[in-house]
SEKOL-340391 format. One record per residue (C-alpha): residue in three letters; x, z, y; residue number from 1. Coordinates in nm, 3 decimals, padded with zeros to 5 digits, always signed. Layout:
% residues N
["ALA" [X Z Y] NUM] ...
This chain:
% residues 100
["MET" [-01.237 -01.817 +01.162] 1] ["LYS" [-01.389 -01.936 +00.841] 2] ["ILE" [-01.576 -01.749 +00.567] 3] ["ILE" [-01.551 -01.818 +00.166] 4] ["LEU" [-01.864 -01.887 +00.029] 5] ["GLU" [-01.776 -01.898 -00.365] 6] ["HIS" [-02.032 -01.868 -00.653] 7] ["GLY" [-01.985 -01.874 -01.039] 8] ["GLN" [-02.166 -01.806 -01.366] 9] ["ASN" [-02.261 -01.459 -01.458] 10] ["VAL" [-02.117 -01.410 -01.812] 11] ["ASP" [-02.398 -01.113 -01.868] 12] ["LEU" [-02.653 -01.338 -01.810] 13] ["MET" [-02.526 -01.639 -02.015] 14] ["TRP" [-02.523 -01.362 -02.306] 15] ["GLU" [-02.866 -01.278 -02.214] 16] ["GLN" [-03.015 -01.596 -02.202] 17] ["GLY" [-02.837 -01.728 -02.538] 18] ["ASN" [-02.571 -01.988 -02.381] 19] ["GLY" [-02.836 -02.012 -02.025] 20] ["SER" [-02.670 -02.117 -01.722] 21] ["GLY" [-02.558 -01.781 -01.600] 22] ["TYR" [-02.763 -01.707 -01.273] 23] ["HIS" [-03.109 -01.641 -01.213] 24] ["GLU" [-03.205 -01.928 -01.058] 25] ["GLU" [-02.980 -02.222 -00.988] 26] ["PRO" [-02.831 -02.245 -00.650] 27] ["ASP" [-02.845 -02.529 -00.398] 28] ["ASP" [-02.526 -02.510 -00.283] 29] ["PRO" [-02.159 -02.593 -00.448] 30] ["GLU" [-01.970 -02.352 -00.624] 31] ["TYR" [-01.709 -02.348 -00.334] 32] ["PHE" [-01.702 -02.409 +00.041] 33] ["GLU" [-01.606 -02.259 +00.372] 34] ["LEU" [-01.802 -02.236 +00.724] 35] ["THR" [-01.685 -02.162 +01.070] 36] ["VAL" [-01.807 -01.844 +01.224] 37] ["ASN" [-01.748 -01.685 +01.560] 38] ["ASP" [-01.686 -01.329 +01.481] 39] ["LEU" [-01.780 -01.105 +01.200] 40] ["LYS" [-02.085 -01.040 +01.228] 41] ["GLU" [-02.201 -01.374 +01.234] 42] ["ALA" [-01.956 -01.370 +00.886] 43] ["SER" [-02.198 -01.123 +00.771] 44] ["THR" [-02.531 -01.282 +00.841] 45] ["VAL" [-02.424 -01.599 +00.713] 46] ["TYR" [-02.256 -01.457 +00.381] 47] ["ARG" [-02.615 -01.269 +00.310] 48] ["THR" [-02.829 -01.572 +00.373] 49] ["TRP" [-02.602 -01.738 +00.173] 50] ["ILE" [-02.664 -01.492 -00.137] 51] ["GLU" [-03.011 -01.466 -00.078] 52] ["SER" [-03.119 -01.838 -00.053] 53] ["ASN" [-02.904 -01.942 -00.313] 54] ["GLY" [-03.072 -01.666 -00.512] 55] ["LEU" [-02.714 -01.512 -00.633] 56] ["GLY" [-02.651 -01.161 -00.789] 57] ["MET" [-02.362 -00.964 -00.789] 58] ["GLY" [-02.237 -01.107 -01.078] 59] ["ASN" [-02.262 -01.444 -00.962] 60] ["ILE" [-02.059 -01.320 -00.678] 61] ["THR" [-01.622 -01.439 -00.738] 62] ["ALA" [-01.336 -01.249 -00.565] 63] ["GLU" [-01.254 -01.491 -00.320] 64] ["SER" [-01.614 -01.498 -00.189] 65] ["GLY" [-01.642 -01.312 +00.131] 66] ["LYS" [-01.281 -01.343 +00.257] 67] ["VAL" [-01.297 -01.414 +00.654] 68] ["MET" [-00.966 -01.608 +00.707] 69] ["ASP" [-00.805 -01.651 +01.030] 70] ["LYS" [-00.591 -01.985 +00.979] 71] ["HIS" [-00.422 -01.909 +00.613] 72] ["GLU" [-00.463 -01.523 +00.687] 73] ["CYS" [-00.764 -01.282 +00.545] 74] ["ILE" [-00.845 -01.048 +00.812] 75] ["ALA" [-01.146 -00.931 +00.660] 76] ["ARG" [-01.376 -00.933 +00.368] 77] ["VAL" [-01.754 -00.907 +00.361] 78] ["SER" [-01.924 -00.744 +00.059] 79] ["TYR" [-02.220 -00.808 -00.127] 80] ["ASN" [-02.439 -00.585 +00.041] 81] ["GLY" [-02.314 -00.751 +00.427] 82] ["ARG" [-02.074 -00.476 +00.506] 83] ["VAL" [-01.764 -00.589 +00.676] 84] ["TRP" [-01.438 -00.415 +00.499] 85] ["THR" [-01.035 -00.435 +00.615] 86] ["PRO" [-00.889 -00.707 +00.380] 87] ["HIS" [-00.775 -00.482 +00.159] 88] ["PRO" [-00.887 -00.543 -00.228] 89] ["TYR" [-01.188 -00.313 -00.334] 90] ["GLY" [-01.052 +00.011 -00.444] 91] ["HIS" [-00.734 -00.009 -00.204] 92] ["PRO" [-00.669 +00.318 -00.053] 93] ["ASP" [-00.653 +00.165 +00.286] 94] ["ARG" [-00.994 -00.032 +00.267] 95] ["LYS" [-01.191 +00.061 +00.560] 96] ["GLU" [-01.539 -00.014 +00.669] 97] ["ILE" [-01.507 -00.262 +01.002] 98] ["PRO" [-01.815 -00.175 +01.213] 99] ["ILE" [-01.991 -00.502 +01.359] 100] 
């Protein structure tokens, strides 16, 4: 099982900073990578640690980020706050929180 970790520039920050970097602080990690996790609880912990250690705001998180993959299938999504959800996209009527 793997979690996708992906960040990008926040266009609101770029506008505020007048062609700034789009980040509150420059992240140390690359824009995209995947980490192996043992379970959904670990995926949540890894995700929040990654966000905090890179100084990422909600606007830096991409749509792919936080997906938990088993082989090539998305089995869950971790949101910015570390909560874990069924793999349905935000706003989908079948999206439910998964207790960890």
